[in-house]
N, C-alpha and C positions, 0 to 999 in steps of 0.2 A: 504494500500500500504506500502511496506517495506521502511522505512526511509533509510536503508542502501543502497538500490538500488538508491534512490534519491541522497544520498551523493556521491556515486561513479559516478553516471551519470554526476554530475556537478563539481566533485572535480577538474578536469583539468582546469575548468574555473577560479578557485580561484588562479591558479598558477600565480606568479608574481615575479619580481626580487626584492629581499630584500637586503638592504645595510648591509654589515657585521657589526656586533656589536663590534667586537674586532679586533685588528690588532697589529702587531709587530712594535715597535719603531725602529728608525734607529740604536739603540744599540741592536736590536734583543731581547728586554726585553718585555715579554707579559704584556700588560696593565691589571690592576686589573679589574676583572669582577664585574658588579653590583650585589648586593645581591638579587635583585628582578627584574622581567620583567613585565611590564603592558601589558596584552592582550587587555583589553578595559575597560574604565570607562564610555564610551558613551558621555562624556562631549562635545567632538568635533563634534558630529553628529547633535546637535541642535534638532529642532522639525521636524525630517524627518521620512520617512517610514522605510527604511532600514538603520541601522547604517553604518557609513562610514567604508569602507574596508571589509564589509561582503557581501556575495553573497547568494541569495536564491536558493534552489534546484528546484523550480518551478517558473513559471511566475506569479502565484498568490501570491502577496505580501500584500494583504488586511488585513491579520491577524497580521501584524507587525507594530509597531510604537515606536518611541523614545519619551519618556515622561519626564516631568520636575515637580518634587514636591519639593518645598522649595529650589530651585536652585540645586537640585540633579537630574541628568539625568540618565535614565535607559531604557532598551528595554522591551517593553510589547508584549506578544503574546496572542491573543484571537482568538479562533476558535470554530465554531459550525460544528462539523463533518469533520474538515479538517486535513491536514497533509503536512506541508511544513517546512523544516528546513532552517536555515541560518548558513553559515559557514565562517570561516576566516582562511586564510593561516597564520600560525604562527609557525615558525620552532624554536625548541630549544632542548637541550639535557635533557632528563628526568633524567639522572644521575647527571647532574650539578644542575638542577632546579626541584627537585622531588615534591615539595610542591605546590599544586594547591589550591587556595582559591577563593571564590566568594560569592555573596549574591543572594538569590532568595526569591520570595514571591509568593506563589501559592494562587490564588484567587478562582479557581474552578477546582476540580478534575474530570476527566472523569469517569462517573458512571460505576462501575463494571469492570474497566480496570484491566488486569493482564498481566504484561510484558512477562510472560513465556508462554502465549497462543497466537497463531496466530490470532485467531478471536477476541481477546480482548487486543491486544498489543498496548495500549496507555499509555501515562504518563502525569501527571499534569505538570511536569517540568523535563527536562533532559539536561545534559551536556556531550558531547562526546569529548573524546581525541582520535585523529586519528594518529596512528603511521606509520612511513615510511614502505612501502611495495610495492609489485607489484600490478598493477591495479586489483581491486576487491579482493585483498588478504591482505589488510591492517588489522592489528589487531586493535581492538577498545575497549576502556573502556567507558562504558555508566553509568553515575551516575544519579540516578532517585529519584524523589519524587513520590512514587507510591500511587495509590488509595487503594490497598488491600494487596500487598505483604509485609511481615514483615520487619521491619528495620534490616539491617545487612545481609539479605539474598542475595545470588548471584545466578544468573541463566544464562545459555546460551541464546542468542537471538534465538527465533524460526525462524528467517529469515536468520541468518548469523552465521555460526559456529565459525567465527573469532571474534565475538563480545561478550563481557562479560558484563552483566548488574549487577550493584551493587546498592542495595536499601539503600539510606541514610535516607530518611524520608518516613513515611507511614501514610495515613489517614489525617483527617481534623483537628487534634488537633491544629496545628500551622498555619492553613490557614489564610490569611489576614495579616500575620506578616512577616517582613523581618527576614530571618534566614541566618546566616553566616556559610559556610561550609569550611572545611579544610581536604584535602585528600593527601595521599602520593602516587602519580601515579607510582613511581618506585617500591615501595613495593607491590602495588596492581598488577602491571604487572607481577612481579616475582612470586607472589603467584598464579596467575591465568593462566599464560602462561609458568611458569617454567623456565624462563631465564631472562637475563637482557633486558630491553627495548631498541629498536632502537630509533633513533631520532623521536621527535614528528613532524608531518607535519601540523596539523591544529586542530581547535576546532570548534564544532557546538553546537547549542542549539535548542531545540524542545519542544513544548507542542502540543500534538496531540489528536484527538478524532475521527478519521476516522473509526476505527474498532468498537467502541462502539456507534457511531452516537450520541454523547453527546456533552458536552462543556468542553473545557480545557482553562485555563487562568492563566498566570504567568508572573512575572517580573524578570528581570535578571540585575545584576550590579556588578561592581568591580571585574572583572576576572583578576587574577594575578598568576604568578608562582614565586617561590623564592627558594633559597638554603636552605638546611636543616641544620640549625645552631646547632641542637641537636646531630648531628652525631659525 
Protein backbone atom coordinates (compact mmCIF):
# COMPACT_ATOMS: atom_id res chain seq x y z
CA UNK A 1 0.00 0.00 0.00
CA UNK A 2 1.24 3.49 -0.84
CA UNK A 3 2.46 5.33 2.23
CA UNK A 4 1.73 8.59 0.47
CA UNK A 5 -1.92 7.63 0.16
CA UNK A 6 -1.91 6.90 3.88
CA UNK A 7 -0.24 10.21 4.70
CA UNK A 8 -2.69 12.22 2.61
CA UNK A 9 -5.71 10.34 3.94
CA UNK A 10 -4.87 11.27 7.50
CA UNK A 11 -2.99 14.52 7.09
CA UNK A 12 -6.04 16.65 7.83
CA UNK A 13 -6.39 14.87 11.19
CA UNK A 14 -2.98 16.16 12.21
CA UNK A 15 -4.11 19.77 11.73
CA UNK A 16 -4.15 21.72 14.98
CA UNK A 17 -3.78 25.26 16.19
CA UNK A 18 -0.14 26.14 16.88
CA UNK A 19 0.93 29.05 19.04
CA UNK A 20 3.01 31.54 17.05
CA UNK A 21 6.67 31.22 17.93
CA UNK A 22 7.51 34.82 17.23
CA UNK A 23 5.78 38.18 17.73
CA UNK A 24 6.39 41.90 17.54
CA UNK A 25 7.02 43.81 20.75
CA UNK A 26 5.16 46.98 21.59
CA UNK A 27 8.03 48.83 19.95
CA UNK A 28 7.40 46.81 16.76
CA UNK A 29 10.84 45.21 17.03
CA UNK A 30 10.96 41.58 15.91
CA UNK A 31 12.20 39.33 18.68
CA UNK A 32 15.29 37.30 17.94
CA UNK A 33 14.42 33.87 16.60
CA UNK A 34 15.93 30.75 18.15
CA UNK A 35 18.78 29.07 16.30
CA UNK A 36 17.00 25.71 16.40
CA UNK A 37 13.55 24.14 16.80
CA UNK A 38 12.97 20.77 18.42
CA UNK A 39 10.55 18.57 16.50
CA UNK A 40 10.72 15.79 19.09
CA UNK A 41 13.13 14.04 21.45
CA UNK A 42 10.29 11.77 22.71
CA UNK A 43 11.21 12.44 26.34
CA UNK A 44 7.73 13.76 27.18
CA UNK A 45 5.99 10.68 25.76
CA UNK A 46 7.06 8.25 28.48
CA UNK A 47 6.52 4.56 27.83
CA UNK A 48 3.58 4.93 25.47
CA UNK A 49 2.57 3.43 22.14
CA UNK A 50 2.35 6.56 20.01
CA UNK A 51 4.57 9.53 20.91
CA UNK A 52 2.70 12.60 22.13
CA UNK A 53 1.59 14.90 19.31
CA UNK A 54 1.94 12.28 16.58
CA UNK A 55 -0.90 10.63 14.66
CA UNK A 56 -0.92 7.24 12.91
CA UNK A 57 -2.05 6.86 9.30
CA UNK A 58 -3.98 3.71 10.24
CA UNK A 59 -5.77 2.36 13.26
CA UNK A 60 -3.18 -0.40 13.68
CA UNK A 61 -0.61 1.07 16.07
CA UNK A 62 0.81 -2.21 17.37
CA UNK A 63 4.11 -1.67 15.53
CA UNK A 64 4.94 1.53 17.47
CA UNK A 65 6.32 2.04 20.95
CA UNK A 66 8.27 4.66 22.89
CA UNK A 67 11.29 3.02 24.52
CA UNK A 68 13.77 4.01 27.20
CA UNK A 69 17.42 2.98 27.22
CA UNK A 70 19.61 4.45 29.95
CA UNK A 71 17.19 7.36 30.45
CA UNK A 72 17.08 8.13 26.73
CA UNK A 73 13.63 7.96 25.13
CA UNK A 74 13.09 7.14 21.46
CA UNK A 75 10.40 5.78 19.14
CA UNK A 76 10.65 2.19 17.89
CA UNK A 77 8.92 0.75 14.84
CA UNK A 78 8.79 -3.02 14.39
CA UNK A 79 6.66 -4.66 11.73
CA UNK A 80 6.24 -8.02 10.06
CA UNK A 81 4.73 -7.27 6.68
CA UNK A 82 3.08 -4.04 7.80
CA UNK A 83 2.91 -0.41 6.69
CA UNK A 84 1.73 2.36 8.99
CA UNK A 85 3.33 5.78 9.30
CA UNK A 86 3.07 8.28 12.11
CA UNK A 87 3.12 11.99 11.41
CA UNK A 88 3.35 15.24 13.29
CA UNK A 89 2.14 18.67 12.24
CA UNK A 90 5.19 20.89 12.54
CA UNK A 91 5.20 24.11 10.56
CA UNK A 92 8.35 26.07 9.87
CA UNK A 93 10.18 27.88 7.10
CA UNK A 94 12.70 25.73 5.26
CA UNK A 95 14.43 28.93 4.21
CA UNK A 96 14.96 30.00 7.82
CA UNK A 97 15.59 26.51 9.20
CA UNK A 98 17.09 24.45 6.36
CA UNK A 99 19.17 22.02 8.43
CA UNK A 100 17.36 18.88 9.58
CA UNK A 101 19.09 16.48 11.97
CA UNK A 102 18.02 13.25 13.63
CA UNK A 103 19.29 9.91 14.90
CA UNK A 104 18.13 6.52 13.73
CA UNK A 105 19.09 2.92 14.35
CA UNK A 106 18.00 0.24 11.93
CA UNK A 107 17.71 -3.18 13.53
CA UNK A 108 16.24 -5.10 10.59
CA UNK A 109 16.08 -4.22 6.88
CA UNK A 110 13.21 -5.49 4.71
CA UNK A 111 14.68 -8.24 2.57
CA UNK A 112 15.12 -7.33 -1.10
CA UNK A 113 13.40 -3.96 -0.78
CA UNK A 114 13.86 -1.38 -3.55
CA UNK A 115 12.26 2.02 -3.08
CA UNK A 116 12.13 2.64 -6.84
CA UNK A 117 9.93 -0.42 -7.50
CA UNK A 118 6.24 -0.60 -6.60
CA UNK A 119 6.33 -4.28 -5.74
CA UNK A 120 9.37 -3.84 -3.46
CA UNK A 121 8.85 -0.31 -2.14
CA UNK A 122 9.80 -0.80 1.52
CA UNK A 123 12.40 0.94 3.69
CA UNK A 124 14.25 -0.02 6.83
CA UNK A 125 13.81 3.55 8.02
CA UNK A 126 12.52 6.75 6.47
CA UNK A 127 11.87 10.36 7.40
CA UNK A 128 9.40 12.42 5.37
CA UNK A 129 9.36 16.21 5.08
CA UNK A 130 5.95 17.32 3.80
CA UNK A 131 5.73 20.77 2.26
CA UNK A 132 2.71 23.02 2.02
CA UNK A 133 0.51 22.38 -0.99
CA UNK A 134 -2.97 21.58 -2.17
CA UNK A 135 -4.53 18.33 -0.92
CA UNK A 136 -2.73 15.36 -2.53
CA UNK A 137 -0.31 17.73 -4.27
CA UNK A 138 2.17 18.28 -1.45
CA UNK A 139 5.79 17.96 -2.51
CA UNK A 140 7.66 15.52 -0.28
CA UNK A 141 11.28 14.72 0.48
CA UNK A 142 11.76 11.20 1.77
CA UNK A 143 15.12 10.34 3.34
CA UNK A 144 15.68 6.59 3.59
CA UNK A 145 17.93 3.87 4.92
CA UNK A 146 17.58 1.45 2.02
CA UNK A 147 18.13 -2.28 1.86
CA UNK A 148 19.62 -2.22 -1.65
CA UNK A 149 19.69 1.18 -3.38
CA UNK A 150 23.15 2.81 -3.28
CA UNK A 151 23.93 5.68 -0.94
CA UNK A 152 23.50 9.07 -2.57
CA UNK A 153 21.02 7.86 -5.15
CA UNK A 154 17.80 9.79 -5.78
CA UNK A 155 14.63 8.39 -7.31
CA UNK A 156 11.04 9.40 -7.84
CA UNK A 157 8.51 7.56 -5.74
CA UNK A 158 6.76 4.89 -7.81
CA UNK A 159 3.54 5.91 -6.06
CA UNK A 160 3.69 9.70 -6.16
CA UNK A 161 5.32 11.96 -8.75
CA UNK A 162 5.54 14.74 -6.16
CA UNK A 163 7.75 12.71 -3.81
CA UNK A 164 11.52 12.43 -4.14
CA UNK A 165 13.40 9.62 -2.39
CA UNK A 166 16.95 10.33 -1.21
CA UNK A 167 19.07 7.39 -0.04
CA UNK A 168 21.25 8.35 2.93
CA UNK A 169 22.25 4.85 4.05
CA UNK A 170 22.26 1.49 2.34
CA UNK A 171 22.66 -2.07 3.50
CA UNK A 172 23.42 -3.66 6.83
CA UNK A 173 26.91 -2.31 7.59
CA UNK A 174 25.73 0.03 10.35
CA UNK A 175 22.62 -1.82 11.51
CA UNK A 176 22.23 -2.01 15.26
CA UNK A 177 24.09 1.29 15.74
CA UNK A 178 22.76 4.78 16.34
CA UNK A 179 23.64 6.98 13.36
CA UNK A 180 23.22 10.76 13.27
CA UNK A 181 22.02 12.35 10.02
CA UNK A 182 22.25 15.95 8.85
CA UNK A 183 20.58 17.17 5.65
CA UNK A 184 19.84 20.55 4.09
CA UNK A 185 16.20 20.34 3.08
CA UNK A 186 16.27 23.72 1.34
CA UNK A 187 19.15 22.70 -0.91
CA UNK A 188 17.64 19.27 -1.57
CA UNK A 189 14.27 20.82 -2.47
CA UNK A 190 15.85 23.36 -4.84
CA UNK A 191 17.97 20.64 -6.45
CA UNK A 192 15.08 18.22 -6.99
CA UNK A 193 12.12 20.54 -7.57
CA UNK A 194 13.96 23.44 -9.19
CA UNK A 195 12.64 26.21 -6.95
CA UNK A 196 12.64 27.58 -3.43
CA UNK A 197 10.70 25.42 -0.96
CA UNK A 198 7.33 26.49 0.42
CA UNK A 199 6.79 26.25 4.20
CA UNK A 200 7.02 22.82 5.77
CA UNK A 201 3.70 21.45 7.02
CA UNK A 202 4.75 18.30 8.83
CA UNK A 203 7.04 15.35 9.30
CA UNK A 204 6.45 11.60 9.25
CA UNK A 205 8.47 8.48 9.99
CA UNK A 206 8.02 5.00 8.55
CA UNK A 207 9.63 1.57 8.57
CA UNK A 208 7.61 -0.78 6.36
CA UNK A 209 7.71 -4.29 4.95
CA UNK A 210 4.31 -4.79 3.33
CA UNK A 211 5.54 -5.18 -0.26
CA UNK A 212 8.40 -7.57 0.55
CA UNK A 213 6.38 -9.42 3.21
CA UNK A 214 9.42 -9.37 5.45
CA UNK A 215 10.54 -7.59 8.63
CA UNK A 216 11.50 -3.96 9.19
CA UNK A 217 12.62 -2.52 12.52
CA UNK A 218 14.16 0.83 13.41
CA UNK A 219 14.47 3.40 16.19
CA UNK A 220 14.17 7.19 15.80
CA UNK A 221 15.28 10.04 18.06
CA UNK A 222 16.25 13.72 18.38
CA UNK A 223 14.50 15.24 15.36
CA UNK A 224 15.42 18.93 15.07
CA UNK A 225 15.76 21.77 12.57
CA UNK A 226 18.12 24.71 12.81
CA UNK A 227 19.42 27.72 10.96
CA UNK A 228 22.35 27.32 8.61
CA UNK A 229 25.16 29.11 10.42
CA UNK A 230 27.57 28.35 7.58
CA UNK A 231 25.73 30.53 5.06
